N, C-alpha and C positions, 0 to 999 in steps of 0.2 A: 269517539275520535276517528276521523277518516283514515282509511288505510293508505299508506304510501304506495303509489303505483310506480314501479321502476321502469325505465325505458327498455331494458332487456331482461330476459329470463334465463335461468340455468338451462344449458343444453341447446339454447336457441342458436340458429345460424344467423349471422349478421354480416352485411357487406358495408364497407366503409373505406375511406381514404386515410392513410397514415399522415397525421398532421405534423408531428414532431417526435422527438425522443425525450424520455425522462432522464433525470440525472443518472439513473442506473442502466441506461442503454435500452430500456424497453420502449416500444413504440406506443404512441397515443392515438386512438381513434375516438372521435367524439360521437357518442350516441345521441346526445343533445348538448346544448351549450355549456352545461355545468356537470356533465356526467361522462367521465372518460372511461374507455376500455383500454386496458394495458395488454400489449402483446409482445412476445419475444420475436426476434429475427425479422424485424420490420424496418423499412427504410422510408424516410419521408417522401411522400408523393406516390407511394404504391397503393393500388386499389386491391383490397384483399377480402376474402371471405373467412370469417372466424367462427369458431364454436365457443359459446360462452361457458367457461368452466368454473367461474367463481363470481358471486354477486354479493354486494352489500349496498348500503343506502347511498354511498357517495361515489362508488366506482365499481368496475367489474374487470375481470381478467378473461382473456380469450386465447384460443390456440388457433393459429392460422391453418386453415384447411386447404386453401389454394390461393395462388396469386392471380388475380384477374388482370392486373397490369404490374409488371416488375420494373424497378428502377434501373436505368442504364448504369448506375453506380454499383449494382449488385454483382459480386464476384463470389459465387458459392464455392466454399472450400471443402465440401463433403465431410464436414466434421460437426454434424448436428448434435452430437453428445456434448459439445462445448456450449451450445445454446441451451440444451436441457438443464445443464448444471449451472448455467449463468456465469461460467468462469471467463468466457471470451464473447460477450454479447454482440460485439461489432465484427466478428470474424468474417461475415459474408459481405462486408461493406468495403469498397475500395479504400485503400489506406489514405490517399489524398483527400477523400471525402471525410474520413474520420478526423483528420487534422483540421479541416475547415470547420467541421461541427464543433470540435473542441475549442477552437478560437471563439466561435460565437457563444459557446457556453460560458467562457470566461467573461466576455463583454456583458452578457446578460446578468451574470452573477453580480458584477460590480454595479451595473445599472439598477438592479433591484435593491441594492444597498444605498442608492442615491448618488452614485458616482459615475460620471461620464469619463471613460478612459479610452486611450488608444491601446490596441492590442496588436502586438507583432505577430507575423505568421509563426505558427508553432514550430519549434525545433523538433524535427522528426528523425526516425531511424532509417538508415539505408536498407536494412534487413529487419523488418519489424516483427520477427518471430524468433522463438527459441532464445530468449534473452534473459530470463530470470535466473539469478544465482542462488535462489532459495525457494523451497516450497514446503508446505506442510499439508498432508493429505490424510483423510480418515481411512480406517480399515473397517471392514464389516464382513462377518460370515453371512452370506445371503444365498439362499437356494443351494446350500451345500458347498459353496465356494467362498474362499477368502478373497475379497475384492478390495482394490484401492481405486480411488477416484474422487468424486465429489457428490454430495447429496443433491438430488433433483430439487429445484426450487420448491420450498414450502412442504417438503416431505422427508421421510426417513428412508426413502429408496435411494440406494447408492448407485450412481451412474459409473460403471466401470470404465477406466481409461488406462491406456498405455502410452498414448501420445498426447501430451497436454498442450502442445503447440506453442506455449509461451515460456516453457522452462528450457534451460540448457538441456540439450538432448541427453547428455551424460547423467543428468539428474533423473530424467525419466527412466533411463536404463537401470539406475541404482534402485529406484523405487520398485521396479518390476522384480529385480533380483531379490530384494529384501522380502517383498510380498511372497514370492515363490518359496523362499526358505521358511518363512513363518507358516505358510500353508502346508508344506511338507511335514513340518514338526507339529502341526495341529495346535498352534499357539492360540490361546483365548484372545478374542477381540471384543471390544465394548459394543454392546447392542443398545441403541438409543431407545428402543421400544421397551425392553425389559430393564433398562438402566443397570446393567450388570455386564461383567466381562473385563478383560485386562487392557490390552493395547488399544488406545484411542486413535493415535496418529503416528505416521512416520514423517519426520522432518529431515530434509536433506539440504545441506549447503555445499556449494562448490566454488572454490576460488576461480575468478575469471582469468587471472594471470597465473596463479600458482597451481591451479588444478588440484588443490588439496580438497579432500572430500570429508565431510562430517555427516554422520547419520545419528539421529536422535529418535529413540523409541519412547513415545509419550504414553504413559500408562495410568489407568484408573486405579491400579492396585500396586502396592509396594513390592509384592513377590510375584515373579514371573516363572512358572514352571519351565523346566528345560532351558533356562537362560544361558547356561554354559554352552549347550549345543548351538543355540542361536548365535551367540557371539562367535564361536569357532567357525561356523558356516559363513557368516557375513564377512569376517576378516579374510577368509580364504577366497571369497567370491569377488571382492572389490579391491583391486590392486591400488587404486588411488586413495583408499581410506587412510585417514590420519587420526580420526577421532570417532569413537562409538560411545554414545551416552544414553543412559536411562534417565528420563525425566518423569518423576512421579507427580502427576497432576490429576487428582480425582475430579470427576465430572461435577461433583457437588460444589467445587470451588469456582466453577464457571470461568476458568481461564484456559487458554490453549496450552501454554507452558507455565509451569511454576518455577520458583527459584531453586527447586530441589533436584539437583543433577548429580548423578553417579557415573563416573567414568568407568565404562566397562572394558575399554581397550584403547590404547594409544593416548593421545593428549586430550586436554580439556578444552582445547580451542584449535582453530586453524588460522593460517595467515593468508592475506591477499594484499594486492597493491592497488593504490588509487592515486593518480596524478604523480606517480613516482615515489609515493610514501608507502610504507609497509604497515599494515594494520592487523592486530590480533582480534579475532572474531570468535566469540563464545556462542553457546546455544541460545542465550537470551539477548545477545547484542542486537541493537538496531543498526542495520547496515543496509543502505539502499539496494534494492533488488535488481536494478538494471545498471550494471557497472559502466558500460560505455556512455550511457546517457547521463549518469551521475557525474562523470568527469566533465561533461559539457555543462551540466547544471551548475556545478561549483565554480567552473571557470567564468561562466556568465555572471554569476552572483558576485564574484570577486571583482570583475570588471565594472559591474554596475555600482559597486560600493565605492569606487574611485579611491581605493586604499592608498594611504600615504605612509612613508617610513616612520612618521612620528605618531601614528594613530594607536590609541588604546581601543581594542575591539572586544566587545562582550558577545559571547556565543551562547545563546539560550537554547535549551533542549539539545544539548551538545552531544548526547550519545557517547560513542567511543572516541570522539574527538576528530572525526573526519574533516569537518569544515574548518575548524580552528587551526588544526595542524597544517591543512593545505594552504592557508593564507599567512601563517606565522612568519614566513621569510619576507613578507611584504610590509610588515607593520612593527611597531615598537613592542607591543604586548598583546596577548590574547588571554582572556579569562572566560572559562566555560562553566556552565552550571547545568547539572543533570540530577534528576531525582532517583534514578535507578543505580543502586550501589555498585552492582557488577559492571555497569557501563562506565562509571567513574573510575573504578579500579582498572578497567581495560584502557581508558583514555590516558591515565597516568603511565601505564606500561607503554602505550603507543608513543607518548612524548619521549620516553627514554629510548625506545627502539629507533626512533627517527632523529635522535640527538637534537631535539628541540629544546632550547633553553629560555624561551620567552612565552611559554604557554603553561597555564595552570588550570586544573579542573576541580570544581567544588561540588560536594554532594549536598544538594538542597533542592527544595521545590522552587522552580524558577520565579514564580510570582513573589514568594516570601523573600528570596534572595535579592530580587530587584528592589523591594521595599527597604531591605537592610542597606543595600548599596546607596540608594537615594538618601537615606538618613545619614550615611557616612560622608556624603558629599562627593561620591565618586562620579566623575564626568567622562564617560567614554565618548570617543569621537564617532564610533560606528557601533550599532547594535545589529547583530544578525540573529534572526529567529527562524527556527524550523520546527514549529510545534506539531503535535498530533492533529488528526483531522478535526477535532473539536475547536481548534484555534486558540487564540489568546484569551486570558481572563481580563476582566476590567481592572483588577488589581495590578497585573503586570503592565497593562497599557498606561495606567496612571503613574506608576513608578518609573516607567521609561521616560515619560514626558518630564517628570521631575529631574531625571538625570541629564536631560537636555542633549542627547547625542545629536550631532549635526545630520547624520544619515542613519536611516533604519532600512535594512534589507530584509524583506519578508519572503521567505521561501515557504510555499504552502502546497499541500496535497489536496486542498479543498478550495476551489474558487469562491464558494458560497461563504465560508467563514473568513477567507482572506478579504472579500469585499466588505463584509460586516465589520471586521476589525479596522480596516483602512478608513472606513467611514467614521468610525469612532475617533481614530487618530486625527482625521481631518478636522474634527470639531475641537481638537486639543492643540492645534497648531502645526500639524505635519501634513505636507502636501505631496501627492504623487507627482513626481517630476519627469518621469520618462514612461514610454509605453510599457505596459505589462508584458512580460515574456512568458508564453506557455512553453513548457518542455515536456515532450511526450515520453514520460517514464514508463507508461503502461499501454503500449499498442494493443489493439484488439479488445480493449476494455473501455469503459466510459470515463476512466479517471485521467486527470492531467495535473501536472505540477506547474506552479507559477512562481515567477520572481517579480516582486514589486518593490520599487525603491521610493522611499519617502524622505523628504528633507524638512528640517525645522524652519519654520517661517520666523525670522527674527523681527520682533516688534520695532 
């Protein structure tokens, strides 16, 4: 059998032009027509020299050694550690150019699914930095120091950070404070190489309006030595703290956070506001991480839905009830469905907190519940879906079509799965009736949220 000859070799220097960016924000240089080289911190049109650091049969990875020609859209922020960790892959690209690229990504995703759509200019941020209200970061003892940050792409080397650039700066300060306390007390941290040790992550949430702070220590082990001293020190050091929690989540379970929470101090949840409504947020709650843009996202989705006072609205993947509660005063009734028990419990509490009397939340898997509703003959006027990145299941799509809502509002964090699902809905009688709206929930990253409105074509 003839040996495959690859177009590049390990450690080779290679010069080429950056053609485009991948979905994850890495640049693509073509070594030949069917062989891409992926590189970080690359902007389309730049001519670069790279060192090949990884090779396989279908692609290679390179590290830029020098820019032979830089893009006029490059604005270096002197934060290369964000590039190393991959947490803000677009950080050195002009924000206006990021938005234009994201618009094109949305158009291409729908086109690749067989749909030709108009895409509105993305709704961006005035200040596209320091916006996240939640972060979860790993800890590791490395070279004698306890570090917090993010692991370098494809490795167990932790890139130390104190300025994450996309978090609320108070969250960054809280992480550093907690890290220093844990370091001073020599607390055990999980080592991914040895697969042993205690604390895996520190999670911090901070209310955008309330400024209430939650700290969650995520542990591989149920027992943490010196835990009393840790609690005492964290409480004394963080004046905004309202909730300190231990989440026992063994690495063997392959989840970031488990449902197993122990309140170490304060409350089991914090509060924040969204569009004038008050929400209870627990350690496991899904709550959008960019509050100011979330308000715009939900307002645009509600406007696009053309809600009427007589409407019955179904809210799928409803989380703690943020979308349904925010539109309840515009419609007759909201029914939400969510598979996470804690989220449904919080949604019910949030209904009471906000004195909403026309919204209810059901604990069930959304596709199964949609099938039940279709069998019961329930006919919502509007269905709003905000699924995980994997998108909708065929079962949910078919059950939606059986319920015959007039309008379907699809909020998505993945243009690829949104395009795929909308193409399937189009075959079943639902048509995209307005331009897709991108909303930039995640500046400096390659992610973008979209709102797509489909209407039922009546035979």
